[in-house]
C-alpha positions as CSV (number, residue, x, y, z in Angstrom):
1,M,0.1,0.3,0.0
2,T,1.2,3.6,-0.8
3,D,2.1,5.9,2.1
4,K,-0.4,8.5,1.3
5,H,2.1,11.0,3.0
6,D,4.8,10.0,0.4
7,P,6.1,13.5,-0.9
8,H,7.4,11.5,-4.5
9,A,3.8,9.7,-5.0
10,L,1.5,10.9,-7.7
11,V,-2.0,12.7,-6.3
12,L,-4.5,10.7,-8.6
13,G,-7.1,13.1,-9.6
14,H,-5.4,16.3,-8.2
15,D,-3.5,17.7,-11.3
16,T,-3.9,17.8,-14.8
17,L,-1.6,14.6,-15.7
18,T,1.5,15.2,-17.7
19,I,3.4,13.0,-20.5
20,A,6.5,13.7,-17.9
21,D,4.0,12.1,-15.1
22,V,3.3,9.1,-17.5
23,V,6.9,9.0,-17.9
24,H,7.7,8.6,-14.2
25,V,5.1,6.1,-13.4
26,A,5.6,4.1,-16.2
27,R,9.8,3.5,-16.2
28,H,10.9,4.7,-13.0
29,A,8.2,3.4,-10.8
30,Q,6.7,6.5,-9.4
31,P,4.1,5.6,-6.8
32,V,0.4,6.8,-7.4
33,L,-1.7,7.7,-4.6
34,P,-5.4,6.0,-4.7
35,L,-8.1,8.3,-4.0
36,P,-8.4,9.0,-0.5
37,D,-11.6,8.8,1.6
38,H,-11.6,11.9,3.0
39,T,-10.1,15.2,1.4
40,P,-10.5,19.1,2.1
41,P,-14.0,20.1,0.6
42,G,-13.8,22.8,-1.8
43,T,-10.6,21.3,-3.9
44,D,-10.4,19.8,-7.3
45,L,-9.5,16.8,-5.6
46,A,-12.5,16.5,-3.4
47,D,-14.9,17.8,-6.5
48,R,-13.4,14.7,-8.4
49,I,-14.3,12.3,-5.7
50,A,-17.5,13.8,-5.3
51,R,-18.3,12.8,-8.6
52,V,-17.1,9.5,-8.4
53,E,-19.6,8.9,-5.4
54,R,-22.2,10.6,-7.5
55,S,-21.9,8.7,-10.4
56,A,-21.5,4.9,-8.9
57,A,-24.6,6.1,-6.6
58,W,-26.6,6.6,-9.4
59,V,-25.8,3.3,-11.2
60,Q,-26.7,1.5,-7.9
61,H,-29.6,3.8,-7.7
62,T,-30.7,2.8,-11.1
63,M,-30.4,-0.6,-10.5
64,D,-32.5,-0.7,-7.5
65,E,-35.5,1.1,-9.6
66,I,-35.0,-2.1,-12.4
67,E,-35.3,-4.6,-9.7
68,A,-38.6,-2.8,-8.3
69,A,-40.0,-2.4,-11.6
70,A,-39.2,-6.5,-12.3
71,A,-40.9,-7.4,-8.7
72,E,-43.8,-4.9,-10.2
73,D,-44.0,-6.7,-13.4
74,R,-43.4,-3.3,-15.0
75,D,-41.0,-2.4,-17.8
76,P,-37.5,-1.3,-16.3
77,R,-35.6,1.7,-18.1
78,V,-33.3,1.1,-20.5
79,I,-29.9,2.0,-19.5
80,Y,-26.9,1.5,-22.2
81,G,-24.4,-0.3,-20.5
82,V,-26.1,-0.4,-17.5
83,N,-28.9,-3.5,-18.2
84,T,-28.1,-3.7,-21.8
85,G,-25.5,-5.6,-23.9
86,F,-23.2,-3.8,-26.1
87,G,-22.7,-3.1,-29.6
88,D,-25.2,-4.7,-32.2
89,N,-26.6,-6.5,-28.8
90,A,-27.6,-2.9,-27.4
91,G,-30.9,-3.5,-28.8
92,R,-31.9,-6.6,-27.5
93,D,-33.9,-7.6,-24.2
94,V,-33.0,-5.8,-21.1
95,F,-31.7,-7.2,-17.8
96,R,-34.0,-6.8,-14.8
97,H,-31.4,-7.9,-12.2
98,T,-28.4,-6.9,-10.3
99,D,-26.9,-10.5,-10.7
100,Q,-27.6,-10.2,-14.0
101,A,-25.7,-6.7,-14.9
102,A,-22.9,-8.1,-12.7
103,R,-22.4,-11.1,-14.9
104,L,-22.7,-8.9,-17.9
105,S,-20.3,-7.0,-16.6
106,R,-17.7,-10.0,-16.3
107,N,-18.6,-11.5,-19.6
108,L,-17.8,-8.6,-21.5
109,L,-14.2,-8.7,-19.8
110,L,-14.0,-12.5,-21.0
111,T,-15.3,-12.1,-24.6
112,H,-13.2,-9.2,-24.9
113,A,-10.0,-10.3,-23.7
114,V,-8.9,-11.6,-27.4
115,G,-6.2,-9.9,-27.8
116,V,-2.9,-11.9,-30.1
117,G,0.3,-11.4,-30.7
118,D,3.8,-10.1,-28.2
119,S,2.7,-8.8,-24.9
120,L,3.2,-4.9,-24.6
121,P,5.7,-3.9,-23.0
122,P,6.0,-3.2,-19.0
123,D,6.6,0.6,-19.2
124,V,3.1,0.8,-22.0
125,V,1.3,-1.3,-19.0
126,R,2.2,0.7,-16.7
127,A,1.3,4.0,-18.6
128,A,-1.9,2.4,-19.7
129,M,-2.8,1.7,-15.9
130,L,-2.2,5.2,-15.1
131,I,-3.9,6.8,-17.9
132,R,-6.9,4.1,-17.3
133,A,-7.3,5.0,-13.3
134,N,-6.9,9.0,-14.0
135,T,-9.8,8.8,-16.8
136,L,-11.8,6.8,-14.1
137,A,-11.0,9.2,-11.5
138,Q,-12.3,12.2,-13.3
139,G,-15.6,10.9,-12.0
140,Y,-18.2,10.3,-14.8
141,S,-17.9,6.7,-15.3
142,G,-20.4,5.4,-12.3
143,I,-17.6,3.2,-11.2
144,R,-16.7,3.0,-7.3
145,R,-14.0,4.1,-5.9
146,T,-12.5,0.9,-5.0
147,V,-12.8,-0.4,-8.5
148,I,-10.2,3.0,-9.1
149,N,-8.1,2.1,-6.0
150,T,-7.4,-1.5,-6.9
151,L,-6.0,-0.6,-10.1
152,V,-3.8,1.8,-8.5
153,E,-2.9,-0.6,-5.8
154,M,-2.1,-3.3,-9.2
155,L,0.2,-0.8,-10.4
156,N,2.2,0.2,-6.9
157,A,2.5,-3.4,-6.6
158,G,3.9,-4.2,-9.7
159,V,1.3,-6.4,-10.4
160,L,1.1,-6.4,-14.3
161,P,-1.3,-7.8,-16.5
162,V,-0.6,-9.5,-19.6
163,M,-2.0,-7.3,-22.4
164,P,-1.2,-8.6,-25.9
165,A,-0.1,-6.0,-28.3
166,Q,-2.7,-6.5,-31.0
167,G,-6.5,-6.6,-31.6
168,S,-7.5,-3.0,-30.5
169,L,-9.6,-1.4,-33.8
170,G,-9.2,2.2,-31.6
171,A,-12.8,2.1,-31.3
172,S,-14.8,1.5,-28.9
173,G,-11.3,2.2,-27.4
174,D,-8.8,-0.5,-26.9
175,L,-11.2,-3.1,-25.6
176,A,-9.5,-6.0,-26.2
177,P,-6.2,-5.0,-24.4
178,L,-7.9,-3.4,-21.4
179,A,-10.3,-6.3,-21.5
180,H,-7.0,-8.6,-20.4
181,L,-5.9,-5.8,-18.0
182,A,-9.4,-6.3,-16.1
183,L,-10.0,-9.9,-16.0
184,V,-6.9,-9.9,-13.8
185,L,-8.7,-7.2,-11.4
186,S,-11.9,-8.8,-11.2
187,L,-13.3,-12.0,-9.4
188,P,-15.3,-14.7,-11.4
189,V,-19.0,-14.1,-10.4
190,P,-21.2,-16.7,-8.7
191,G,-21.7,-19.2,-11.1
192,E,-19.2,-19.2,-13.6
193,D,-17.4,-22.0,-14.7
194,P,-13.7,-22.1,-14.2
195,H,-12.1,-22.3,-17.6
196,P,-8.6,-21.5,-19.0
197,G,-8.0,-17.8,-19.6
198,A,-10.7,-16.3,-17.3
199,N,-8.3,-15.0,-14.5
200,G,-6.0,-13.4,-17.2
201,Q,-2.0,-13.4,-16.5
202,A,0.1,-11.0,-15.1
203,D,3.9,-10.4,-14.8
204,Y,4.7,-10.2,-11.0
205,G,8.2,-10.2,-9.0
206,G,9.8,-11.5,-12.4
207,E,7.4,-14.1,-12.9
208,R,4.5,-14.9,-15.4
209,L,1.6,-15.9,-13.5
210,D,-2.3,-16.6,-13.5
211,G,-3.9,-13.2,-12.3
212,A,-5.6,-14.8,-9.6
213,T,-2.1,-16.1,-8.6
214,A,-0.3,-12.7,-9.1
215,M,-2.9,-10.8,-7.1
216,A,-3.0,-13.3,-4.6
217,T,0.9,-13.1,-4.0
218,G,1.1,-9.2,-4.2
219,A,-2.0,-9.3,-1.5
220,I,-4.4,-7.4,-3.6
221,P,-8.1,-8.3,-3.0
222,R,-9.5,-9.0,-6.6
223,V,-13.5,-6.8,-7.2
224,T,-16.4,-8.2,-8.1
225,L,-18.0,-5.8,-10.7
226,G,-21.0,-4.4,-10.8
227,A,-23.1,-2.6,-13.3
228,K,-21.5,-0.3,-15.5
229,E,-17.8,-1.1,-14.3
230,G,-17.1,-3.9,-16.6
231,V,-17.4,-1.5,-19.9
232,A,-15.7,1.5,-17.7
233,L,-12.7,-0.4,-17.6
234,I,-12.0,-1.3,-21.2
235,N,-13.8,1.5,-23.0
236,G,-11.2,4.1,-23.9
237,T,-8.3,5.0,-25.5
238,A,-5.8,4.3,-22.3
239,V,-3.6,1.8,-24.1
240,S,-3.4,3.5,-27.3
241,A,-2.3,7.1,-25.4
242,G,0.1,5.0,-23.1
243,I,2.3,4.0,-26.1
244,G,1.8,7.9,-27.7
245,A,3.0,9.2,-24.4
246,L,6.3,7.1,-24.3
247,A,6.8,7.3,-27.8
248,W,6.6,11.1,-27.9
249,H,8.9,11.5,-24.9
250,D,11.3,9.3,-27.0
251,A,10.6,11.3,-30.0
252,F,11.3,14.8,-28.3
253,Q,14.9,13.3,-27.1
254,A,15.7,11.8,-30.7
255,L,15.2,15.4,-31.9
256,A,17.3,16.8,-29.3
257,A,20.0,14.5,-29.8
258,S,19.8,15.0,-33.5
259,E,20.4,18.5,-33.3
260,I,23.2,18.1,-31.1
261,T,24.5,15.3,-33.6
262,L,24.4,17.6,-36.2
263,L,26.9,19.9,-34.9
264,L,29.5,17.3,-34.9
265,S,28.4,16.4,-38.6
266,M,28.8,20.0,-39.3
267,E,32.2,20.3,-38.0
268,A,33.7,17.4,-39.3
269,L,32.3,18.1,-43.1
270,H,33.4,21.8,-42.7
271,G,29.9,23.1,-43.2
272,F,28.7,26.4,-44.0
273,R,27.3,28.3,-41.1
274,D,25.8,30.5,-43.3
275,A,22.4,28.2,-43.4
276,Y,22.2,28.7,-39.7
277,L,22.1,32.7,-39.4
278,P,19.0,33.9,-37.4
279,H,18.3,36.7,-40.4
280,L,17.8,33.8,-43.0
281,H,15.0,32.0,-40.5
282,A,13.3,34.9,-39.1
283,V,12.0,36.1,-42.9
284,R,10.3,32.7,-43.2
285,G,8.3,32.3,-40.1
286,H,8.2,29.4,-38.7
287,E,9.1,29.0,-35.0
288,G,10.8,25.6,-34.8
289,Q,12.7,26.3,-37.9
290,A,14.1,29.6,-36.0
291,R,14.6,27.8,-32.8
292,V,16.7,24.9,-34.1
293,A,18.6,27.2,-36.3
294,K,19.7,29.7,-33.0
295,F,20.3,26.8,-31.4
296,V,22.8,25.4,-33.7
297,Y,24.2,28.7,-34.4
298,R,24.6,29.5,-31.1
299,L,26.5,26.1,-30.3
300,L,29.1,26.2,-33.1
301,Q,30.5,29.8,-31.9
302,G,34.4,29.6,-31.6
303,S,34.4,26.8,-34.4
304,T,37.5,27.1,-36.5
305,L,36.2,24.4,-38.9
306,V,32.5,25.5,-40.0
307,R,33.3,27.9,-42.9
308,G,31.3,30.8,-43.3
309,D,33.2,33.3,-41.4
310,A,36.3,34.5,-44.0
311,D,35.9,35.9,-47.3
312,H,37.8,33.3,-48.9
313,D,35.2,31.1,-47.9
314,L,32.8,32.5,-50.3
315,D,35.4,32.3,-53.4
316,P,33.3,30.7,-56.3
317,A,37.1,29.3,-56.9
318,E,36.6,27.4,-54.0
319,G,33.2,25.9,-54.8
320,P,29.3,27.2,-54.0
321,P,29.2,28.4,-50.4
322,Q,26.5,25.9,-49.6
323,D,26.4,22.6,-48.6
324,P,24.4,19.7,-49.9
325,Y,20.7,19.9,-48.4
326,S,21.0,17.3,-45.5
327,L,23.2,20.1,-43.8
328,R,21.9,23.2,-45.2
329,V,18.0,22.4,-44.6
330,A,18.7,21.0,-41.5
331,P,16.9,23.8,-39.6
332,V,14.1,23.5,-42.2
333,V,13.6,19.9,-41.4
334,L,14.8,19.7,-37.9
335,G,12.1,22.7,-37.1
336,A,9.4,21.2,-38.9
337,V,9.6,18.0,-36.8
338,L,10.0,20.1,-33.4
339,D,6.8,22.1,-34.6
340,T,4.9,18.6,-35.0
341,I,6.2,17.0,-32.1
342,E,4.8,19.8,-30.2
343,Y,1.9,19.8,-31.7
344,V,1.3,16.0,-30.9
345,E,2.2,16.9,-27.3
346,G,-0.8,18.8,-26.6
347,V,-3.4,16.4,-28.3
348,L,-1.6,13.7,-26.1
349,T,-2.0,15.8,-23.0
350,R,-5.7,16.3,-23.4
351,E,-6.5,12.6,-24.1
352,I,-4.7,11.6,-21.1
353,N,-6.5,13.6,-19.0
354,A,-9.7,13.0,-21.1
355,V,-12.8,11.1,-20.2
356,T,-13.0,8.7,-23.0
357,D,-15.9,6.1,-21.2
358,N,-19.2,5.6,-22.6
359,P,-21.9,6.0,-21.6
360,L,-20.9,8.7,-19.0
361,I,-22.9,9.5,-16.0
362,F,-23.6,13.6,-15.4
363,T,-25.5,14.5,-12.6
364,A,-27.3,17.8,-11.9
365,D,-24.4,18.7,-9.9
366,D,-22.4,18.8,-13.3
367,G,-24.7,22.0,-14.7
368,P,-27.7,22.0,-17.6
369,L,-27.4,19.5,-20.4
370,H,-30.9,20.6,-21.7
371,L,-32.1,17.0,-21.2
372,P,-35.5,16.6,-19.5
373,R,-33.9,14.8,-16.7
374,L,-31.7,15.7,-13.9
375,I,-29.6,12.7,-13.9
376,K,-28.3,11.6,-17.4
377,A,-26.6,8.4,-19.0
378,V,-25.4,9.7,-22.4
379,S,-24.6,7.8,-24.7
380,G,-21.5,9.2,-27.4
381,G,-18.3,8.9,-28.9
382,N,-15.3,9.8,-26.5
383,F,-13.8,6.2,-26.8
384,H,-13.3,7.0,-30.6
385,G,-9.3,7.6,-31.2
386,A,-9.3,9.6,-34.5
387,P,-7.2,12.5,-32.4
388,L,-4.5,9.8,-31.0
389,G,-4.6,8.5,-34.4
390,Y,-4.1,11.4,-36.8
391,A,-1.6,12.9,-34.1
392,L,0.9,9.7,-34.1
393,D,0.2,8.9,-37.7
394,F,1.7,12.6,-38.0
395,L,4.1,12.1,-35.5
396,K,5.5,8.8,-37.3
397,I,6.3,10.6,-40.3
398,A,7.9,13.6,-38.8
399,L,10.3,11.1,-37.3
400,A,10.7,9.2,-40.2
401,D,12.0,12.1,-42.2
402,L,14.3,12.9,-39.0
403,A,15.9,9.7,-39.7
404,S,16.0,10.2,-43.4
405,I,18.1,13.3,-43.3
406,S,20.2,11.4,-40.4
407,E,21.1,8.9,-42.7
408,R,22.2,11.4,-45.3
409,R,24.8,13.1,-43.5
410,T,25.9,9.4,-42.1
411,F,26.1,8.5,-46.2
412,M,28.0,12.1,-46.7
413,L,30.3,11.2,-43.7
414,T,31.5,7.7,-44.5
415,D,31.8,8.3,-48.6
416,G,35.4,9.4,-49.3
417,R,34.1,11.4,-52.4
418,L,31.6,13.3,-50.5
419,S,33.3,13.9,-46.9
420,R,35.6,16.8,-47.6
421,G,39.2,15.0,-47.4
422,L,38.2,12.3,-44.5
423,P,39.1,8.4,-45.4
424,P,36.5,6.0,-46.8
425,F,34.5,4.6,-44.2
426,L,36.1,6.8,-41.7
427,I,39.1,4.7,-41.5
428,I,42.9,5.1,-42.5
429,D,44.1,1.7,-43.9
430,P,47.7,1.0,-42.8
431,P,50.5,1.7,-46.0
432,G,49.9,-1.1,-48.5
433,E,46.8,-2.5,-46.9
434,A,43.7,-0.5,-48.5
435,G,40.7,-2.2,-48.3
436,L,41.5,-4.4,-45.5
437,N,39.3,-2.5,-42.8
438,S,35.7,-1.7,-43.9
439,G,35.2,0.5,-41.1
440,L,31.9,2.3,-40.6
441,M,30.6,0.9,-44.0
442,I,28.0,-1.3,-43.2
443,A,26.6,1.2,-40.1
444,Q,25.3,3.0,-42.9
445,Y,23.6,0.1,-44.3
446,T,22.0,-0.8,-40.9
447,A,20.9,3.1,-41.0
448,A,19.6,2.7,-44.3
449,A,17.5,-0.7,-43.9
450,L,15.9,1.3,-40.8
451,V,15.1,4.6,-42.6
452,S,13.5,2.1,-45.4
453,E,11.6,0.3,-42.9
454,N,10.5,3.9,-41.6
455,K,8.9,4.4,-44.6
456,T,6.3,1.3,-44.7
457,L,5.6,2.3,-41.0
458,A,5.0,6.0,-41.6
459,H,2.0,4.7,-44.0
460,P,-0.9,6.6,-41.9
461,A,-3.1,4.2,-40.2
462,S,-5.7,6.1,-39.7
463,V,-7.2,6.8,-43.0
464,D,-8.1,2.7,-42.7
465,S,-11.0,1.5,-41.2
466,I,-13.2,-1.2,-41.5
467,P,-16.9,-2.0,-39.9
468,S,-17.6,-4.4,-36.6
469,S,-20.2,-5.6,-34.7
470,A,-22.9,-6.4,-37.2
471,N,-22.0,-2.8,-38.5
472,R,-23.2,-0.9,-35.6
473,E,-19.6,0.3,-35.3
474,D,-19.1,0.8,-38.8
475,H,-16.2,3.5,-38.5
476,V,-13.2,3.0,-36.3
477,S,-10.0,5.0,-36.0
478,M,-7.0,2.2,-35.7
479,C,-5.1,4.8,-33.6
480,T,-3.5,1.9,-31.3
481,I,-1.9,0.6,-34.9
482,A,-0.9,4.0,-35.5
483,A,0.7,4.1,-31.9
484,R,2.7,1.2,-32.0
485,H,3.9,2.3,-35.1
486,A,4.8,5.4,-34.1
487,A,7.0,3.8,-31.3
488,Q,8.7,1.7,-34.1
489,V,9.7,4.3,-36.2
490,V,10.8,6.1,-32.4
491,A,12.7,3.4,-31.9
492,N,14.2,3.0,-35.4
493,T,15.2,6.7,-35.3
494,Q,16.8,6.3,-32.2
495,A,19.3,4.1,-33.6
496,V,19.7,6.0,-36.6
497,I,20.7,8.9,-34.9
498,A,23.0,6.9,-32.9
499,I,24.8,6.0,-35.9
500,E,25.4,9.0,-37.5
501,L,26.7,10.0,-34.1
502,L,29.1,7.5,-34.1
503,C,30.2,8.3,-37.7
504,A,30.2,12.0,-36.6
505,F,32.4,11.4,-33.2
506,Q,34.8,9.1,-35.7
507,A,34.9,11.7,-38.6
508,L,35.4,14.6,-36.1
509,E,38.5,13.0,-34.5
510,L,40.0,11.9,-37.3
511,R,39.5,15.8,-38.8
512,L,41.3,16.8,-35.8
513,R,44.5,14.9,-36.3
514,Q,44.4,16.6,-39.5
515,Q,44.0,20.0,-38.4
516,P,45.5,19.8,-34.7
517,D,45.1,23.5,-34.1
518,A,41.5,23.7,-34.9
519,H,38.8,24.9,-32.5
520,L,35.7,23.3,-32.1
521,G,32.4,25.5,-31.4
522,V,31.3,25.5,-27.7
523,G,28.8,23.3,-27.9
524,T,30.6,20.6,-30.3
525,A,33.6,20.9,-27.6
526,A,31.1,20.0,-24.8
527,V,29.7,17.1,-26.6
528,M,33.1,15.5,-27.9
529,D,34.4,15.9,-24.2
530,Y,31.1,14.1,-23.1
531,L,31.0,11.3,-25.3
532,R,35.2,10.5,-24.4
533,T,33.8,9.5,-21.2
534,V,31.0,6.9,-22.2
535,E,32.2,3.8,-21.9
536,I,31.2,1.4,-24.3
537,V,31.6,-1.6,-22.3
538,P,33.1,-1.0,-18.7
539,G,36.5,0.2,-19.1
540,Q,36.1,1.0,-22.7
541,P,35.5,4.8,-23.2
542,L,34.3,5.7,-26.7
543,R,37.7,6.5,-28.3
544,L,38.9,7.2,-32.4
545,I,38.3,3.7,-34.0
546,E,41.9,2.6,-35.7
547,R,41.2,-0.9,-36.9
548,D,37.8,-2.9,-37.3
549,M,36.1,-4.0,-34.5
550,A,32.5,-5.4,-33.4
551,L,30.3,-2.2,-34.0
552,R,27.0,-3.5,-32.3
553,P,28.2,-2.6,-28.8
554,Y,28.8,0.9,-30.4
555,V,25.2,1.6,-31.5
556,D,23.7,0.0,-28.6
557,R,25.6,2.0,-26.1
558,L,25.0,5.2,-28.2
559,V,21.4,4.5,-28.5
560,E,21.2,4.5,-24.8
561,V,22.7,8.0,-25.1
562,V,20.3,9.2,-27.8
563,R,17.5,7.8,-25.4
564,S,19.0,9.1,-22.2
565,G,19.0,13.2,-22.9
566,A,23.0,13.0,-21.8
567,L,23.8,15.2,-24.7
568,L,21.3,18.1,-24.1
569,D,22.5,18.0,-20.7
570,A,26.1,18.3,-22.0
571,V,25.7,21.3,-23.8
572,H,23.5,22.9,-20.9
573,A,26.9,24.4,-19.4
574,V,27.5,26.7,-22.5
575,L,23.9,27.5,-23.5
């Protein structure tokens, strides 16, 4: 049980959830405080808890009315998701008893837990659990506080349901993966026949266990679900939003790493500084472009390797004073990626705080809705993942292009005809042994393969739809596919940038041997100093590669550097 006084714990339902909060809980096991029994009145948290209690009480009151009507042989009220089936079953006979509503919730989970494929990684499962709990804590789902808090207890204890990655249409939300989650949380109803898979599975303490065993081992009581609670647990975009939030975080780090890696490539290739002059970008008017150019220009200050400061740099006899596009338009491309990332951040922040259940319960205290009833169960489509799908498709397009322009610089660095005096494939062969070493040749191949893979993954998932549930659900979002593909594109792009970083480091070390009196820009110098402290394996810091070596450890270690944000930290002191 999480200590309610833990100053480091995230207070569920207290403030707007941020992507950083999701990352801290998902990847760093930040604890989450469950909804408390008592809280000072007049606070946002108190208001949310009151909504949770009101909406759950309304569902129970409605079931009492339904049972009373059944006892008097009257037709009960029809409340979708409370005493009806789902999808195309919603139009069939209504249920009249509380035990039927409980069976409905449980049956929904059993039949919807039909995902396939690899299990979602632990950080995604944790992110989805947090986002779902946050959605339910808004108080519009008609679910009891004890159910929400059980989900939070599972998260804090590390009881992580096994959730297959494939099977969600992104409407009605992420039904299949969330049903796998809810099976672990919920008890079988009386009369339910034991059968394989009925408890789900969960990872706990390094083992994959039957869901009931995992909950018992973690000392977390499972919950018997009531009316409306099954659909409340699974109807929404928590999985897509969780994948998307983590992918966004990694994309932001990848962009920062790409900007800093660009410094090394610019200096190693004797790039022209003119393309980064702030005046040039101010007249176009795109904020991201101007910010990237200003950042790179500032960090190149003091360099004697980049060109453009002296008149002879502009002598036509020395060639045109401009670089290939992968250097010259980098601020434009990276700036557009930055603008895209900031747009997607807004969409994701709204979504991880959104109420994506259906139906939603509104009471008189929630303000007039201009419907002829004081307490309203309102059916809508907040579960549809179109906002997420569009945004995550946009993100993967931008990140695919970020990888593409990075690979072009890697190609330029490794091609002896393009690298302005650097040796082919960035390796110096001993005299009489030309071609004995391949150097970084195949690192560029790997980058090229990843870039091409990204191009196929960047095809937008959200333009596709396929009808389901007897055409009642005739348009779906495919946002989960967009999220999964975005995460893979980001991972591929991290590796592409790591390969450029390796090549640029090698190239710059070679350039400094050629020009020992050269001065690096203030940012480049700070990055090179940091990289020379990075240990590829314990006791082996990154140094100039002088003969062929296994490169996989280099790439893997530099992917970690790209993911960590350490490159940005390295230049902070000179900003």
